[in-house]
C-alpha positions as CSV (number, residue, x, y, z in Angstrom):
1,M,35.0,29.7,111.7
2,L,35.9,31.1,115.1
3,S,39.2,32.6,116.2
4,A,40.8,32.3,119.7
5,L,43.5,34.3,121.5
6,V,45.4,32.7,124.5
7,V,47.3,35.3,126.6
8,G,49.7,35.3,129.5
9,S,51.0,32.0,130.5
10,T,52.5,29.0,128.8
11,D,52.2,26.6,131.7
12,A,50.6,23.2,131.6
13,T,47.0,24.4,131.7
14,S,47.4,27.0,128.9
15,V,49.2,24.4,126.8
16,Q,46.4,21.9,127.4
17,V,43.8,24.6,126.5
18,I,45.6,25.3,123.3
19,S,45.7,21.6,122.4
20,E,41.9,21.3,123.0
21,L,41.2,24.4,120.9
22,L,43.2,23.0,118.0
23,K,41.7,19.5,118.3
24,S,38.2,20.8,118.3
25,G,38.5,22.0,114.7
26,N,36.2,24.9,115.4
27,F,38.9,27.6,115.1
28,D,40.7,28.7,112.0
29,R,43.3,30.5,114.2
30,V,44.5,29.9,117.7
31,T,47.0,32.6,118.6
32,I,49.3,32.7,121.7
33,I,50.6,36.0,123.1
34,A,53.0,35.1,125.8
35,R,56.6,35.5,127.0
36,K,57.9,32.3,125.5
37,E,57.0,29.8,122.8
38,I,55.5,26.4,123.3
39,N,56.5,23.3,121.3
40,Y,53.1,22.0,120.0
41,Q,53.1,19.1,117.5
42,G,49.5,17.9,117.7
43,Q,46.4,18.2,115.5
44,N,45.9,21.3,113.3
45,K,49.3,22.7,114.3
46,D,49.3,24.8,111.1
47,H,46.4,26.8,112.7
48,L,48.7,27.8,115.7
49,I,50.2,31.3,115.7
50,Q,52.7,32.4,118.4
51,H,53.8,35.9,119.3
52,I,56.4,36.7,122.0
53,V,55.5,39.9,123.9
54,E,56.9,41.2,127.2
55,I,54.5,42.3,129.9
56,D,55.3,46.0,129.6
57,K,55.2,46.0,125.8
58,L,51.5,45.0,125.1
59,E,50.6,48.6,124.0
60,E,53.1,48.4,121.2
61,H,51.4,45.2,119.8
62,K,47.7,46.1,119.7
63,E,47.4,44.8,116.2
64,L,48.0,41.3,117.4
65,F,44.7,41.3,119.3
66,K,42.6,42.3,116.4
67,D,39.9,40.2,114.7
68,Y,39.4,37.5,117.4
69,T,36.1,36.4,118.9
70,H,37.4,34.5,122.0
71,M,40.1,35.2,124.5
72,F,41.5,32.8,127.1
73,S,43.5,33.7,130.2
74,C,44.3,30.5,132.1
75,S,47.3,30.7,134.4
76,E,47.4,27.6,136.6
77,N,48.8,29.4,139.6
78,V,45.2,29.1,140.9
79,G,45.5,27.0,144.0
80,R,47.8,24.5,142.3
81,I,48.7,21.5,144.5
82,N,52.4,21.5,144.8
83,N,55.1,23.0,147.0
84,E,55.1,26.3,145.0
85,T,51.5,27.4,145.8
86,Q,51.4,31.2,145.7
87,N,49.2,34.1,144.7
88,I,49.4,35.5,141.2
89,E,51.9,38.4,141.3
90,N,50.7,41.9,140.6
91,S,52.7,42.0,137.4
92,D,50.7,39.0,136.1
93,Q,47.5,40.6,137.1
94,D,48.4,43.8,135.2
95,Y,49.3,41.7,132.2
96,I,45.8,40.0,132.2
97,I,44.0,43.3,132.8
98,N,45.9,45.2,130.1
99,A,45.6,42.4,127.6
100,S,41.8,42.2,128.2
101,K,41.5,46.0,127.7
102,I,43.3,45.9,124.4
103,F,41.2,42.9,123.3
104,K,38.1,44.9,124.0
105,E,39.4,48.1,122.4
106,V,40.5,46.7,119.1
107,N,37.4,44.4,118.6
108,S,34.8,46.9,119.9
109,N,32.5,46.1,117.0
110,K,32.3,42.3,117.7
111,N,30.5,40.1,120.2
112,L,33.4,39.0,122.4
113,H,33.7,36.1,124.8
114,F,36.4,36.3,127.5
115,I,37.2,33.0,129.3
116,Y,39.2,33.5,132.5
117,L,40.7,31.1,135.0
118,S,40.5,32.9,138.3
119,S,41.3,32.3,141.9
120,S,39.6,33.2,145.2
121,N,42.3,35.8,145.9
122,N,42.1,37.5,142.5
123,E,39.1,39.7,142.9
124,R,40.9,42.7,141.4
125,V,41.1,41.1,138.0
126,D,37.6,39.8,138.3
127,E,36.2,43.3,138.9
128,E,38.3,44.8,136.1
129,L,37.1,42.2,133.6
130,K,33.4,42.8,134.6
131,S,33.8,46.5,134.1
132,L,34.9,46.0,130.5
133,K,31.4,44.6,129.7
134,F,32.2,41.8,127.3
135,S,29.3,40.2,125.5
136,R,30.0,37.2,127.6
137,L,32.5,36.8,130.5
138,T,33.1,33.3,131.9
139,I,35.1,33.1,135.1
140,F,36.2,29.7,136.2
141,K,36.9,29.4,139.9
142,P,38.3,25.9,140.5
143,A,39.5,25.0,144.0
144,Y,42.7,23.0,143.3
145,I,44.3,21.9,140.1
146,T,46.3,18.7,139.8
147,E,48.3,17.3,137.0
148,K,46.9,13.8,137.6
149,A,44.8,12.7,134.6
150,P,41.2,11.7,135.4
151,D,40.4,8.0,135.7
152,V,37.7,7.0,133.2
153,I,35.6,5.1,135.8
154,A,36.1,7.7,138.5
155,S,35.0,10.5,136.2
156,N,31.8,8.7,135.4
157,V,31.0,7.5,138.9
158,I,32.4,10.1,141.2
159,T,31.8,13.2,139.2
160,P,28.2,13.7,140.2
161,I,29.2,14.1,143.9
162,V,32.2,16.4,143.2
163,D,31.8,19.8,144.9
164,E,33.5,23.1,145.1
165,V,36.4,22.0,147.3
166,S,37.5,19.0,145.2
167,T,40.6,18.9,142.9
168,I,40.2,18.9,139.2
169,P,42.8,17.5,136.7
170,I,44.4,19.9,134.2
171,V,43.0,17.9,131.3
172,T,39.4,18.1,132.6
173,L,39.7,21.8,133.4
174,A,41.1,22.5,129.9
175,K,38.2,20.7,128.2
176,A,35.8,22.7,130.3
177,L,37.4,26.0,129.4
178,V,37.1,25.2,125.7
179,N,33.7,23.4,125.8
180,I,32.0,26.4,127.6
181,I,31.8,28.2,124.2
182,Q,29.5,25.4,123.0
183,L,26.9,26.2,125.6
184,P,24.5,29.2,125.4
185,P,25.3,32.0,127.9
186,Q,23.6,31.6,131.2
187,G,24.7,34.1,133.8
188,Y,23.6,37.2,135.7
189,N,23.5,40.5,133.9
190,D,25.7,43.2,135.4
191,N,23.6,46.4,136.0
192,N,20.7,44.8,134.2
193,N,22.4,45.1,130.9
194,N,21.1,42.1,128.9
195,S,23.9,42.2,126.4
196,N,26.6,41.5,128.9
197,V,26.4,38.1,130.5
198,I,28.7,37.1,133.4
199,E,29.1,33.4,134.4
200,Y,30.9,31.8,137.3
201,I,31.9,28.1,136.9
202,N,33.0,26.0,139.8
203,N,34.5,22.5,139.9
204,K,31.2,20.7,139.7
205,D,30.2,22.8,136.7
206,A,33.6,22.2,135.1
207,Y,33.3,18.4,135.3
208,L,29.9,18.6,133.6
209,I,31.1,20.9,130.9
210,A,34.2,18.8,130.3
211,K,32.1,15.8,129.4
212,C,30.3,17.8,126.7
213,C,32.1,16.8,123.5
214,N,29.7,17.4,120.7
215,P,26.6,19.6,121.1
216,E,24.9,18.8,117.8
217,D,21.4,17.9,118.9
218,S,21.3,14.1,118.9
219,D,19.3,11.9,121.1
220,I,22.4,10.5,122.7
221,G,25.1,12.9,124.0
222,S,23.7,16.3,123.1
223,T,24.7,19.4,125.0
224,S,21.1,20.6,125.2
225,S,20.5,18.2,128.0
226,L,23.8,19.1,129.6
227,S,22.8,22.8,129.4
228,L,19.5,22.1,131.0
229,T,21.2,20.2,133.8
230,L,23.9,22.8,134.3
231,Y,21.6,25.8,134.4
232,S,18.4,24.3,135.7
233,K,16.7,26.2,138.6
234,D,17.1,23.3,141.0
235,Y,20.7,22.8,140.2
236,R,21.6,26.5,140.5
237,N,19.7,26.9,143.8
238,S,21.5,23.9,145.3
239,R,24.9,25.3,144.7
240,M,24.7,29.1,144.6
241,K,25.8,30.6,147.9
242,D,25.8,34.3,146.9
243,E,23.0,36.3,145.4
244,K,25.3,37.7,142.7
245,Y,25.8,34.2,141.3
246,N,22.1,33.6,140.6
247,S,21.6,32.9,136.9
248,I,18.7,34.3,135.0
249,N,17.4,33.9,131.5
250,T,18.7,36.8,129.5
251,G,16.0,36.5,126.8
252,T,18.6,37.5,124.2
253,E,20.1,35.5,121.4
254,N,23.4,33.8,122.1
255,P,26.0,36.4,121.0
256,I,28.6,33.7,120.6
257,K,27.7,30.8,118.3
258,T,27.7,27.3,119.8
259,R,29.3,24.6,117.7
260,K,27.3,24.8,114.5
261,R,24.0,22.9,114.2
262,Y,23.6,21.7,110.7
263,Y,19.9,21.9,109.6
264,T,21.1,20.2,106.5
265,A,21.0,16.9,108.4
266,D,17.5,17.5,109.7
267,N,16.2,18.4,106.2
268,I,17.9,15.3,104.7
269,R,16.4,13.0,107.4
270,C,12.9,14.3,106.5
271,F,13.5,13.4,102.9
272,L,14.9,9.9,103.7
273,M,12.2,9.2,106.2
274,F,9.6,10.0,103.5
275,L,11.3,7.5,101.2
276,V,11.3,4.8,104.0
277,V,7.5,5.1,104.3
278,F,7.0,5.4,100.5
279,G,9.3,2.4,99.9
280,H,7.4,0.2,102.3
281,L,4.1,1.2,100.8
282,I,5.0,0.4,97.2
283,E,6.1,-3.1,98.3
284,S,2.4,-3.9,98.3
285,F,1.9,-4.0,94.5
286,D,3.8,-4.9,91.3
287,G,4.8,-3.1,88.1
288,P,7.9,-2.2,86.1
289,V,7.8,1.5,87.1
290,R,7.2,0.7,90.7
291,R,10.2,-1.7,90.6
292,D,12.6,0.9,89.2
293,I,11.4,3.5,91.8
294,Y,11.9,0.9,94.5
295,V,15.5,0.1,93.4
296,F,16.3,3.8,93.0
297,I,15.1,4.4,96.6
298,Y,16.7,1.4,98.3
299,I,20.2,1.8,96.9
300,F,20.7,4.9,99.0
301,H,18.0,5.7,101.5
302,M,18.9,3.3,104.4
303,P,22.7,3.6,103.9
304,F,22.4,7.4,104.1
305,F,20.1,7.1,107.1
306,I,22.6,4.9,108.9
307,F,25.3,7.4,108.0
308,L,23.3,10.1,109.7
309,S,22.8,7.8,112.7
310,G,26.6,7.5,113.0
311,W,27.0,11.2,112.6
312,F,24.9,11.8,115.8
313,A,26.0,8.7,117.7
314,R,27.6,9.0,121.2
315,F,28.4,6.2,123.6
316,N,26.2,6.5,126.6
317,P,25.2,3.1,128.2
318,K,22.2,4.5,130.1
319,K,20.7,6.2,127.0
320,I,21.4,3.2,124.8
321,L,19.4,1.1,127.3
322,R,16.5,3.5,127.5
323,H,16.2,5.0,124.0
324,L,17.2,1.9,122.0
325,V,16.9,-1.3,123.9
326,F,13.8,-0.4,125.8
327,T,12.1,1.0,122.6
328,Y,13.0,-2.1,120.7
329,V,11.7,-4.6,123.3
330,V,8.4,-2.7,123.7
331,F,7.6,-2.5,120.0
332,Q,8.9,-5.9,119.3
333,C,6.3,-7.3,121.7
334,I,3.6,-5.0,120.4
335,Y,4.1,-5.7,116.7
336,I,4.6,-9.5,117.0
337,G,1.7,-9.7,119.4
338,T,-0.6,-7.8,117.0
339,D,0.6,-9.7,114.0
340,M,-0.1,-13.1,115.7
341,A,-3.5,-11.9,116.9
342,L,-4.5,-11.0,113.4
343,N,-2.8,-14.1,112.0
344,Y,-1.3,-11.8,109.3
345,T,2.1,-13.5,108.9
346,E,1.9,-17.3,108.6
347,G,4.0,-19.3,111.0
348,L,5.2,-16.2,112.9
349,A,6.6,-17.1,116.4
350,F,7.5,-14.7,119.2
351,S,11.2,-13.9,119.4
352,I,13.3,-11.1,120.8
353,S,16.4,-12.1,118.9
354,T,14.8,-11.8,115.4
355,P,13.6,-8.3,114.9
356,Y,10.1,-7.8,113.5
357,W,10.3,-6.2,110.0
358,T,11.5,-2.6,110.4
359,L,12.8,-3.0,114.0
360,W,16.0,-4.4,112.6
361,Y,17.2,-0.8,112.5
362,L,16.9,-0.3,116.3
363,F,18.5,-3.7,116.9
364,S,21.5,-2.9,114.6
365,L,21.9,0.5,116.3
366,V,22.3,-1.1,119.7
367,G,25.2,-3.2,118.3
368,Y,26.7,-0.2,116.6
369,Y,26.5,2.0,119.7
370,L,28.1,-0.7,121.9
371,L,31.0,-0.9,119.5
372,I,31.8,2.8,119.6
373,P,34.5,2.5,122.3
374,F,36.3,0.0,120.2
375,F,36.6,2.0,117.0
376,T,36.8,5.5,118.5
377,T,40.0,7.3,117.4
378,N,41.2,10.9,116.7
379,N,43.6,9.7,114.0
380,K,42.4,10.0,110.4
381,K,44.6,7.2,109.2
382,D,43.2,4.8,111.8
383,A,39.7,5.9,110.8
384,F,40.3,4.9,107.2
385,I,41.6,1.6,108.3
386,F,38.5,0.9,110.4
387,I,36.2,1.9,107.6
388,G,38.2,-0.3,105.2
389,C,38.0,-3.3,107.5
390,S,34.3,-2.9,107.9
391,C,33.9,-2.9,104.1
392,I,35.9,-6.1,103.8
393,I,33.4,-8.1,105.9
394,V,30.3,-6.8,104.0
395,P,30.3,-9.7,101.5
396,L,29.8,-12.1,104.4
397,S,26.3,-10.8,104.9
398,Y,25.5,-11.8,101.3
399,V,27.1,-15.3,100.9
400,I,26.7,-17.1,104.3
401,E,23.5,-19.2,104.5
402,N,21.0,-18.6,107.2
403,F,22.6,-15.3,107.9
404,D,19.6,-13.1,107.4
405,R,17.2,-11.8,110.0
406,Y,18.5,-13.5,113.1
407,L,20.0,-10.9,115.4
408,S,19.8,-8.6,112.4
409,I,23.3,-9.8,111.6
410,S,23.0,-9.5,107.8
411,R,21.9,-5.9,107.7
412,S,24.1,-4.9,110.6
413,I,27.2,-6.0,108.7
414,S,25.9,-4.5,105.4
415,F,25.4,-1.1,106.9
416,F,28.2,-0.9,109.4
417,P,30.6,0.9,107.0
418,Y,28.0,3.7,106.6
419,F,27.6,4.0,110.4
420,I,31.3,4.2,111.1
421,A,31.8,6.6,108.2
422,G,29.1,8.9,109.6
423,Y,30.7,8.7,113.1
424,Y,34.1,9.7,111.8
425,F,32.6,12.3,109.6
426,S,31.3,14.1,112.7
427,Q,34.2,13.3,115.1
428,I,37.3,13.7,112.9
429,F,36.5,15.1,109.4
430,K,33.9,17.6,110.5
431,P,30.6,18.3,108.7
432,G,31.7,21.8,107.8
433,S,34.4,20.4,105.6
434,I,31.7,19.5,103.1
435,I,28.6,21.6,104.0
436,D,30.4,24.9,104.2
437,I,32.7,24.8,101.1
438,N,32.2,27.5,98.5
439,K,29.8,27.2,95.7
440,N,32.4,26.9,93.0
441,L,33.9,23.8,94.6
442,K,30.4,22.4,95.0
443,L,29.8,22.8,91.3
444,K,33.1,21.3,90.4
445,W,32.6,18.2,92.5
446,S,29.0,17.9,91.5
447,G,30.1,17.7,87.9
448,F,31.9,14.4,88.8
449,L,29.5,13.0,91.4
450,I,26.2,13.4,89.5
451,P,27.3,11.1,86.6
452,V,28.6,8.5,89.2
453,F,25.2,8.6,90.9
454,I,23.3,8.2,87.7
455,L,25.6,5.4,86.4
456,T,25.4,3.3,89.6
457,Q,21.6,3.7,89.8
458,T,21.3,2.6,86.2
459,L,23.6,-0.4,86.7
460,L,21.6,-1.7,89.7
461,I,18.3,-1.4,87.8
462,I,19.8,-3.2,84.8
463,L,21.0,-6.1,87.0
464,N,17.4,-6.8,87.9
465,V,18.1,-7.6,91.5
466,P,15.0,-8.9,93.3
467,D,13.3,-6.4,95.6
468,N,14.1,-8.3,98.8
469,S,17.7,-8.9,97.8
470,I,19.1,-5.5,97.4
471,Y,20.7,-5.7,100.9
472,R,21.4,-9.4,100.8
473,I,21.8,-12.0,98.0
474,S,21.9,-15.6,99.3
475,P,24.3,-17.9,97.5
476,E,21.5,-20.1,96.0
477,K,20.3,-17.0,94.0
478,N,23.5,-15.5,92.6
479,W,26.8,-15.6,94.5
480,K,28.5,-12.9,92.3
481,F,26.0,-10.3,93.5
482,S,27.6,-10.6,96.9
483,L,30.4,-8.4,95.5
484,V,28.6,-6.5,92.7
485,V,25.7,-5.1,94.8
486,P,27.6,-3.7,97.8
487,I,30.3,-2.2,95.5
488,I,27.7,-0.4,93.3
489,M,25.8,0.7,96.4
490,A,28.9,2.0,98.0
491,M,29.9,4.0,94.9
492,C,26.3,5.4,94.6
493,N,26.3,6.6,98.2
494,M,29.8,8.0,98.0
495,A,28.4,10.2,95.3
496,F,24.9,10.9,96.7
497,I,25.8,11.6,100.3
498,P,28.2,14.6,99.5
499,L,25.8,15.8,96.8
500,S,23.0,16.0,99.4
501,L,25.3,17.7,101.9
502,F,26.3,20.2,99.2
503,W,22.9,21.3,98.1
504,V,20.3,20.6,100.7
505,P,19.7,24.0,102.4
506,N,21.5,24.5,105.7
507,K,18.6,26.4,107.3
508,K,15.3,25.8,108.9
509,I,12.6,25.0,106.4
510,P,9.0,25.2,107.6
511,I,7.6,21.7,108.4
512,I,10.5,19.9,106.7
513,T,13.1,20.6,109.4
514,S,10.7,19.9,112.2
515,L,9.7,16.5,110.7
516,G,13.4,15.7,110.2
517,Q,14.0,16.2,113.9
518,N,11.2,13.8,114.8
519,T,11.9,10.8,112.6
520,L,12.1,8.0,115.2
521,P,8.3,8.1,116.1
522,I,7.6,8.1,112.3
523,Y,9.8,5.1,111.8
524,I,8.3,3.2,114.7
525,F,4.6,3.9,114.1
526,H,4.4,4.0,110.3
527,V,4.5,0.2,110.3
528,G,0.9,0.2,111.5
529,I,-0.3,2.5,108.7
530,V,1.5,0.3,106.1
531,L,-0.1,-2.9,107.5
532,V,-3.5,-1.3,107.5
533,A,-3.1,-0.2,103.9
534,K,-2.1,-3.8,102.9
535,I,-4.8,-5.5,104.9
536,T,-7.5,-3.2,103.5
537,K,-6.2,-3.8,99.9
538,V,-5.9,-0.1,99.2
539,F,-3.6,-0.8,96.2
540,R,-6.0,-2.5,93.9
541,F,-5.8,0.0,91.0
542,A,-3.5,0.5,88.1
543,E,0.2,0.9,88.8
544,S,0.3,4.7,88.3
545,I,-2.7,5.2,90.6
546,N,-1.2,3.0,93.3
547,I,2.0,5.0,93.1
548,L,0.0,8.2,93.6
549,I,-1.9,6.7,96.5
550,S,1.4,5.6,98.1
551,F,2.7,9.1,97.8
552,G,-0.4,10.6,99.4
553,I,-0.3,8.1,102.3
554,S,3.4,8.8,102.8
555,V,2.8,12.6,103.1
556,F,-0.1,12.0,105.5
557,T,1.9,9.6,107.6
558,M,4.8,12.0,107.9
559,I,2.6,14.9,109.0
560,L,0.6,12.7,111.4
561,L,3.4,10.9,113.1
562,G,6.1,13.7,112.9
563,N,4.1,16.4,114.7
564,H,5.6,18.2,117.6
565,Y,3.1,16.9,120.2
566,L,3.5,13.2,119.4
567,A,7.3,13.6,119.3
568,N,7.3,15.2,122.8
569,V,5.2,12.4,124.3
570,F,7.3,9.8,122.5
571,K,10.6,11.3,123.9
572,K,9.2,11.4,127.4
573,I,8.3,7.7,127.3
574,F,11.2,6.4,125.3
């Protein structure tokens, strides 16, 4: 994990920055070197270290600056709106300069990121910091800082037209100061030295960066799109007034890691997507081995897929409308229209409210995403309560009659606990808490989880649950399954999900990782390939041959529909 050093001031801005650093969960140490202590009682307070050092005594405490990757200097005397507005005194400037020199000196073998809250009349400090040639120097130059908290509606509606002379709330500024480390460096290179990047951030930039909460690449709420917006040529040209602020592409690797991207998730999604295609293909024929394989797959593949959907979920109404609602409506019309034209499904009628076959997933996601504001919390206790409540209502999807495909209600309820668990896993519990644990702990936990996974799989196979009833048992079939099936499924996934996160490689795997990043077009379009296979009666051989054919078609489908070119076209349209 990363480590951060906050020096100089203990005013409101610095305290807010410290709070954001600790809440982020990205830092194993957040250390303050200042003239007085702060009283912090928030999240991860055990990661906070405080040292009291006088201005003229920094040289005597060089060891306190050692082994840190990020340093923050964020005095709020920068144009603050109150009756005490004044320039930073020379002593404060000396304190910042001396501290930065020591930081550079004792960590000379590291890639260092210095984040500095500057002012228009503080050019001396700016120049001194640039001369130290940090791997990355980010200088924030807000116009005015106010203690007023940002209004939610105003921040979404007014932010786009904010310019360099606007005020910025302390909370927003602090978020931007911390979130900048999540973005790749994009600044001009002093003296053409590509290893030293200098960035200038104004109010408009700060508002954009503050809205960036989780940069893991997801379709909704990723920082990749924010980075492109913030550092695009058109955007830079529209706001840069001095040649020295022009950003260029350094062509070098980011010396400071953004919040970690877990390729484990991409690799798992590839595996799960293969099982989705394979599972739909083997529905086309019968056999005892086929049935056991089917049950084995279905007990975990969609629950886990929904968990990953929650992991990457962010509430963004515009993207929900475009990427989910629009995609659902278009393909609902295409698939129902095609089915009716071929007269494939007897008695099929057009309906937007009853998803066609696999499109239930998109319909359910719309509901889940719209509920995010209602269950979002930073409190672990509240998160467990929400997950518990979502589990309590799961049996309803199994026992209430006529509660099946309409509005995708049945499956939406069945899978909601997995979605909300994935969401909290990303937002509160942090993926690294499982993926990055040491090998000995993984082995220890695996010794317990593997038997649980095998036992639950065996139990569900023995129960002889019908294929189409794994996710829902109507009361006329067997009412007791309404409790047994979801409990077994939950136990199985509570074992299989951490096992997968433990052992699936957290690195790019040729083809696999790329396919895992392009699962939506595979999910949408594989329906056509499955229907063609069924209509042409491909599965007319012995059970073992049919299974091999299904496997081969699944591999072909993954490669055909998950390729980079189709994915790019799909993303541009949907």
